[in-house]
C-alpha positions in Angstrom: -17.9 21.3 0.2 -15.5 18.5 -0.1 -16.2 14.7 -2.4 -14.3 11.6 -0.4 -17.5 9.2 -1.6 -15.0 7.0 -3.1 -12.9 6.6 -0.6 -12.3 3.3 1.0 -9.4 3.1 3.3 -9.0 6.6 5.2 -5.5 6.7 6.6 -5.0 8.8 9.6 -2.5 10.1 11.7 -3.1 10.1 15.5 -0.9 13.3 17.3 -2.0 16.2 16.1 -5.2 14.8 14.2 -7.5 13.3 16.2 -5.5 14.1 19.6 -3.2 16.1 21.7 -1.7 13.6 24.3 -5.1 12.6 25.8 -7.4 14.9 24.6 -9.1 13.7 21.8 -10.0 17.0 19.5 -13.8 17.2 19.3 -16.0 15.8 17.1 -12.9 13.0 16.4 -14.9 9.7 17.7 -18.1 11.0 15.6 -16.0 11.3 12.0 -14.1 8.4 12.9 -16.9 6.4 13.3 -18.8 7.9 9.7 -15.1 6.9 8.0 -15.9 3.6 9.5 -18.6 2.9 7.8 -17.9 4.4 5.0 -14.3 2.0 4.1 -11.6 1.0 6.7 -9.5 3.7 8.9 -5.6 2.8 9.8 -3.8 5.2 12.2 -0.5 6.0 11.0 2.3 7.7 12.6 6.1 8.3 12.5 6.9 8.1 16.5 8.5 5.3 17.0 8.9 6.0 20.6 6.0 3.2 21.6 4.6 0.3 20.7 1.4 -1.3 18.8 -0.7 -2.3 21.8 0.5 1.1 23.6 -1.4 3.1 21.0 -4.3 0.4 21.2 -4.6 0.9 24.7 -4.0 4.6 24.3 -6.9 5.4 21.6 -9.3 2.4 23.5 -8.3 5.0 27.0 -10.0 7.1 24.5 -13.2 5.9 23.9 -11.2 5.1 20.1 -11.9 1.7 19.8 -8.9 -0.4 17.7 -6.8 -3.4 17.6 -3.5 -4.1 15.8 -4.9 -4.5 12.2 -5.7 -0.8 12.7 -2.2 0.4 12.7 0.9 0.7 10.2 3.8 2.9 12.1 7.1 4.0 10.9 8.3 0.8 13.3 6.2 -1.8 11.1 7.6 0.6 8.0 11.9 -0.1 9.4 11.0 -3.7 10.4 9.7 -4.3 6.6 12.5 -2.4 5.1 14.6 -4.6 7.1 13.7 -7.8 6.5 13.1 -7.2 2.4 17.1 -5.5 2.7 18.5 -6.4 5.1 17.7 -10.0 6.7 19.6 -11.8 9.3 21.8 -8.8 9.2 23.3 -7.5 12.9 21.1 -4.2 13.7 22.8 -1.2 16.0 19.4 0.6 16.8 19.6 4.0 18.6 15.8 3.7 20.1 14.0 3.4 23.0 13.4 -0.1 25.0 10.1 -0.1 23.8 11.4 -0.4 19.9 13.7 -2.6 21.1 11.0 -5.0 22.0 9.4 -4.0 18.6 12.5 -5.1 17.1 13.1 -8.3 19.2 9.3 -9.5 18.7 9.2 -9.0 14.9 12.6 -11.4 14.5 15.3 -8.2 13.9 18.8 -9.2 15.0 19.6 -6.3 17.1 22.8 -6.5 19.2 23.4 -3.7 21.1 21.1 -3.2 24.4 19.7 0.0 26.0 21.6 1.2 28.7 24.3 -1.2 28.2 27.9 0.6 27.6 29.8 -2.5 26.5 30.7 -2.1 22.7 32.5 -5.4 22.1 29.8 -6.4 19.7 29.6 -3.8 18.0 32.2 -3.5 15.3 29.8 -6.4 14.4 26.8 -4.7 13.2 25.7 -4.3 9.3 23.5 -1.6 9.8 22.6 1.5 12.3 18.9 2.5 12.7 18.4 5.5 13.8 14.5 6.4 16.2 13.7 8.5 18.4 15.2 7.8 21.7 14.0 9.9 24.1 15.8 7.6 26.9 19.4 8.4 25.4 22.3 9.5 27.3 25.1 10.9 25.6 27.2 7.8 25.2 24.4 6.9 23.1 24.4 10.0 21.4 28.1 10.2 20.9 28.6 6.1 20.1 26.3 6.9 17.3 28.5 9.6 15.7 31.4 7.4 16.4 29.9 4.3 14.3 28.4 6.1 12.0 32.1 8.4 10.9 33.7 4.8 10.8 31.8 3.6 7.8 29.1 1.6 9.5 25.7 2.5 7.3 22.4 3.9 8.5 18.9 4.3 8.1 16.2 6.1 9.9 12.5 5.6 11.4 11.5 8.7 10.2 12.4 11.9 9.3 10.0 13.9 11.5 12.3 17.4 13.2 9.9 17.9 16.1 6.9 15.4 18.1 4.3 17.4 19.3 3.6 17.7 22.6 0.9 18.8 24.9 3.7 21.6 26.5 5.6 21.8 23.5 6.9 20.5 20.1 10.2 18.4 21.0 13.0 17.1 18.6 12.4 14.4 17.1 14.8 12.0 14.1 14.9 14.7 12.1 16.8 16.4 14.8 18.9 13.8 15.7 19.6 13.3 11.7 20.6 17.3 11.2 23.1 16.9 14.4 24.8 13.1 12.9 25.0 14.9 9.5 27.2 17.9 11.5 29.0 15.8 13.5 30.0 13.0 11.0 28.9 14.4 7.3 27.0 11.6 6.7 23.2 11.0 5.7 20.5 8.1 5.9 20.8 5.7 3.1 16.9 5.2 3.5 14.1 6.8 5.8 11.1 4.8 6.7 8.4 7.1 8.2 6.0 8.8 5.6 6.5 10.6 3.6 8.7 7.9 1.9 8.0 4.3 0.0 8.9 2.0 2.7 5.6 3.3 4.6 4.0 3.7 0.8 4.7 0.7 0.2 4.0 -0.9 2.7 0.6 0.6 3.2 -0.5 -0.4 -0.2 0.5 -4.1 0.5 -1.6 -3.8 3.8 -5.1 -2.0 2.3 -5.0 -3.7 -1.8 -6.6 -0.6 -2.7 -5.3 1.5 -5.5 -3.7 5.2 -4.6 -7.2 7.4 -5.6 -9.2 5.1 -3.3 -7.2 6.1 -0.1 -7.6 9.6 1.7 -4.7 10.8 4.0 -5.8 12.8 7.0 -3.2 14.8 8.7 -1.7 18.1 10.2 1.8 18.3 9.2 2.6 19.7 5.0 6.0 17.5 4.9 5.0 14.8 5.9 1.5 13.5 6.2 0.1 16.0 2.7 3.5 15.1 0.9 2.9 11.4 1.3 -0.4 11.7 0.1 0.9 13.7 -2.7 3.4 11.3 -3.7 1.6 8.4 -3.8 -1.2 9.6 -5.9 -3.8 9.4 -2.8 -5.9 12.3 -1.7 -5.3 14.5 1.4 -6.8 16.1 4.2 -4.9 19.0 6.3 -6.3 19.9 9.9 -5.8 23.0 11.5 -5.3 21.2 15.0 -1.8 20.5 14.6 1.1 21.8 13.4 0.6 23.6 9.9 -1.9 26.7 9.8 -3.7 27.7 6.7 -1.2 30.4 6.1 1.4 28.0 5.9 -0.6 26.2 3.4 -1.2 29.0 1.0 2.7 29.4 1.2 3.2 26.1 0.5 4.1 24.3 -2.8 2.9 20.8 -1.1 -1.4 21.6 -1.4 -3.8 19.0 0.4 -7.1 18.1 -2.0 -8.6 19.6 1.0 -8.1 21.6 4.2 -10.1 21.4 7.4 -10.2 23.2 10.3 -10.6 20.2 12.1 -11.3 16.3 11.6 -15.2 17.5 13.1 -15.2 18.9 9.3 -15.9 15.5 8.2 -18.8 14.7 9.6 -20.3 17.9 9.7 -20.3 18.0 5.8 -22.4 14.5 5.3 
């Protein structure tokens, strides 16, 4: 049994928690509808290769109605971090075309363009942002390390080592950071996505609720559950993604509750 009756906001990870690729987990829609009757539902993700518009369209196509106000992503957290700490600065972005568009729409001054091999403006970069870049070429990766080695500071959108995919796990930003560390011996000044402070601070501003009235549902111990624990939220680990029951049992990161799937929320009602 569980008691989440005081929760006014449910923070739902997406991949591995409510769906994998375009396959919605059994019972996810019913559980989300039940949550909406109790409080607010916000979809959170560390995945930055797509825009919020993409996620809205994707969820809607799967029968999960959503709008812009229902999301807070690592992209949002990164943009908010840049506006607070590096306003009007020149940013060099290692990321997809979609991420470039999201930054531009948010008013971030990005001085490089995807697939542009000109490096004339790069010396003017004040900060580098490292995102999940499924469109990179070796030139981009090499240039990234050269610039970091030259002393330009950098931040990362999120820490995930791998990104879940229907065909298996793919290397994510955390893996890129490991490569950067091996090549340059440099580490980021900040990481913006779960489980780090920029994500928590942005969500707290967004929902305006005490943390004890917020619950995170996620499939990863190191991001979702640690995120909840670090900021005094309740948490539910679902066993439909990365972490197994054994992983939870042997980990020092403990969820408030462990569900076989998000469906258990409605099953216990």
